[in-house]
C-alpha positions, -999 to +999 in steps of 0.1 A: +023-314-128+020-308-093-011-315-076-031-288-066-037-284-023-072-286-014-078-252-013-063-241-044-084-263-063-121-248-046-104-217-057-100-225-086-136-244-094-148-206-079-129-186-110-124-207-139-120-191-169-129-156-151-111-126-164-112-091-174-147-086-150-161-058-134-147-047-098-172-059-085-180-093-103-135-098-093-150-085-053-173-115-054-152-139-065-124-127-038-147-131-013-160-165-024-131-182-029-116-172+008-115-198+029-083-190+051-086-196+091-078-158+087-089-122+076-073-122+044-061-087+026-075-078-005-052-071-026-040-052-062-016-051-087-014-026-116+012-033-146+022+006-153+038+013-190+066+032-176+102+020-171+108+029-135+151+032-141+139+065-156+138+090-130+113+102-152+095+070-152+085+069-116+057+067-107+054+072-062+023+088-042-004+075-010-039+072-012-061+077+019-089+049+014-120+057+017-129+028+038-097+020+056-075-010+050-088-032+085-049-033+088-034-021+121-008+003+111+020+009+136+037+043+135+075+056+139+080+094+145+112+109+145+108+140+166+122+161+195+104+181+220+064+198+215+070+177+182+072+146+201+045+157+224+023+160+196+030+127+180+027+106+210-008+124+211-023+119+176-017+081+186+027+069+176+038+038+183+066+048+187+088+081+192+123+094+192+153+106+178+192+094+183+172+066+210+151+054+180+181+053+156+198+032+179+170+003+181+167+005+142+203-003+137+198-030+162+179-048+140+145-039+160+120-025+133+086-031+151+068-002+127+046-003+098+052+035+089+082+060+101+075+096+100+105+123+108+105+165+111+128+178+088+155+194+113+156+155+120+164+141+083+199+134+089+200+116+112+170+093+097+194+094+065+219+073+085+193+040+083+186+047+042+203+015+042+180-002+064+146+020+057+149+026+022+151-018+011+118-020+037+101+011+012+101+028+055+122+059+049+104+090+052+097+111+021+084+146+017+067+131-016+041+111+000+042+136+031+063+118+058+090+142+060+068+171+079+062+198+109+020+187+110+026+151+123-005+154+142-023+149+104+009+126+089+002+100+122-037+103+118-033+098+085-010+065+083-035+052+116-071+059+093-066+041+061-040+057+039-012+027+022+019+046+000+025+030-033+057+031-053+062+010-087+089-019-086+116-025-111+089-045-133+067-018-135+042-030-115+023-014-082+011-040-054-013-024-027-037-038+000-071-022-004-094-039+025-100-071+038-122-098+023-148-093+053-153-058+042-186-051+026-183-054-016-196-021-019-168-004+003-141-030-011-153-021-044-146+018-037-111+016-021-101-001-050-111+028-071-097+052-048-063+033-054-065+029-091-074+067-089-047+076-075-027+054-087-034+068-127-032+106-112+006+096-106+014+091-141+046+104-142+058+128-172+081+104-190+058+076-193+050+066-229+018+049-252-004+031-225+002+040-193-026+015-171-019-014-188-035-039-164-055-042-133-054-077-112-075-084-076-064-112-054-065-122-020-040-130+004-040-169-002-059-166-028-058-168-073-056-136-091-085-121-112-079-092-148-104-065-145-117-045-167-100-012-172-131+008-179-143-011-146-113+000-123-111+039-138-150+051-137-158+073-114 
């Protein structure tokens, strides 16, 4: 059996056999066990009772975390003319059209969120094989294909998190940093869970929300009591 590293042993001592704890208890454990030299992200994993291979069981959406993510989000916008100027004024990091497409096709992807005006989607569509697998493809369902680029850029910069269920029926997301106040982390966690609950697809059968786990970037996970994660 492989030996545990010093950090893993220390985290194991903090967590012990904890499971199905309240959101507040989980946050306290994670904050205590986080010893990395950088500000670790607090991550959530939600196991859902869906099979995303079926279109009517796909879970996808967006949530505005009340206390932000603690992460600097780099935003690229496909727009021309007045809308390009609007995007720049709103704080977009990269704005362009054909030139931006060529940059991306050349392998240079220096952004975390991609927004496009509807008229430029035929252009952006050529990048599907590059942006799609990275979950960067603009999509009207999550507000990234829009004429209101100002609102979209400000939302992305202000703590908006997109989520999409993976093949195994799991949704992952970052809900803040370990350095955040414990109460603010708890608020972000419940906001994320609530958004995923509201995104329940019509084809979901049986129990929808099966398990919620929390961890830090370098730390172990701990399961959270579902009633605690979903309370108001």
